[in-house]
C-alpha angles and dihedrals in degrees: 000000000000114000118257126208120236092218091178140358142176142176134201119188140135086296091067145277114304140356100303093062089047093047093052093050093049090051097045098034090240121165128211095202121121141167112293113266099151119144111303096333116138106193132131095233145103124249139181105236121182109225121229099021092130097040096101132025120225119276115272096256090059098036093118086070096050112136135113094267094056092041088056089046089054090049089054096043091057097051125097094009089287095140091054090053092054092050091051090051090050088054092050099046105018130256093272094055098060114089125205117215114172135167127214135156103199105009112185096346091132087071090060091045090055092045092055089064087060100050118140105270092223107036098024089228117158116245115274093236091067107110104198092180095053097041124015095030111099091227091058090089096055093041091051092048093048091047092045090064097032092243125164103193131101120303135184141167121218118207111185095137113248096359094056101105095040092055090056088073092059092046092050093046090054092054093046088051090052092049094238090128139014102213134011138207104220128179147087147260130196125166133196117269137161095251091060095044100045092036095057089042091055088054088054090238101123124093125225089220134038109302117263110203114208092000116143089236099040112146110176149324134294108222117226140178130222151147126225130174134181133182116223125199133164111278097230096139107006114171119243111279094024111144112243135194100231103174149353132203127192132186141167117207094169089202096149139345096248108004126073122237101277093232091045094245097160093041091053091047091051095050093044090052090050092051090050093046089052094044091236137132124227092252090062094065112098101186137008123208099210125215083234104167095173094240118127098241100042097049092044093048096046092042088058093050094047092047091049092054105031107020112211097307100094122079112236138178141159122237095201091095085068103038105019122233104308091189109201091019096047096093092055098040090052090045088061091045088054089049092051088049092055092043093048098034088235131146104209122227129218114253114216097019112116116158113031122226105257090205091069110072101202132117097255118182121219095178133039118251137173116266140169105246129187103153129024132178129212127200128208119173124179138197113282092037095285104154138177135178126192131198124204132183142162128262113253 
């Protein structure tokens, strides 16, 4: 594929709003996880909650979209001057030439959960003020973002569980290659809700402590929330050092609804496809941001796939010990982390992990360290075997 320029990017997670908070955490090994105290949830687990999400409702012209997910989206869009960069792109290309490609797993489902508490006691009818289209509907996120900037181009939401906001890069790249658009807002937003927290707990996948990816004693995930956005444009004259999207690879092994292929078949296919799209060999990758959820099955399967393709020569880590697993937003959040790693010359560590699993033969980093990076790979693997790998680099 032709390289695409990351003209702007931003991330808001439990680490804080914007890139400065994320940079500090990556450099120091800080984590934003804390004991669960969300809404009425009673679970012995740790989560990554973004402060201040519900502090302000959306402005009146966008009131139909008001829900926690879109409030988090707005918080993310207004960080790091990202909104200004989008408006400048719209002025350059025209409002109809900016595409919107966003990933989410649950969108504004919390709004429906809250509405169920206010059902009519006789008929069971949901309250009339519940706007499904503007909240619970998965397309709500993309529609809100498009309307937030007054754009008129194509917009779509992708919901493939935890690979959602990685796959948006591939979707946007295809449209840019076709000439349908001249720039794309890509990213993802997922917010905390009762369905996610209780759902993962019912699968016995949540940990009672901060998650520990690739640790010998790992015992589950820490669910987080986040919003990450990037502006993609053709890299026709990218200045030296600009971060580029070089390749994407997708696969669907469909091994099991909630478990990965034990040998990491789909993961290996996605990584190989990303390398082919970028025109790179495995030896040219300098760092891998692993999917690394801290479940026994996921880390073992991904570790086998990485070892098969890269051996033990590529430094790897998972950032989920810092942010939690942001589910549909994870691909975009970790794409931003990869961009910062390239920008800063930093190999991120893995907060929370202590004693590495000796059965996984990869070069896993516990602590951050400086490094000369030219090409980095990011993995995002979803339920049902929906996999996506992305490769980023810097313009020479």
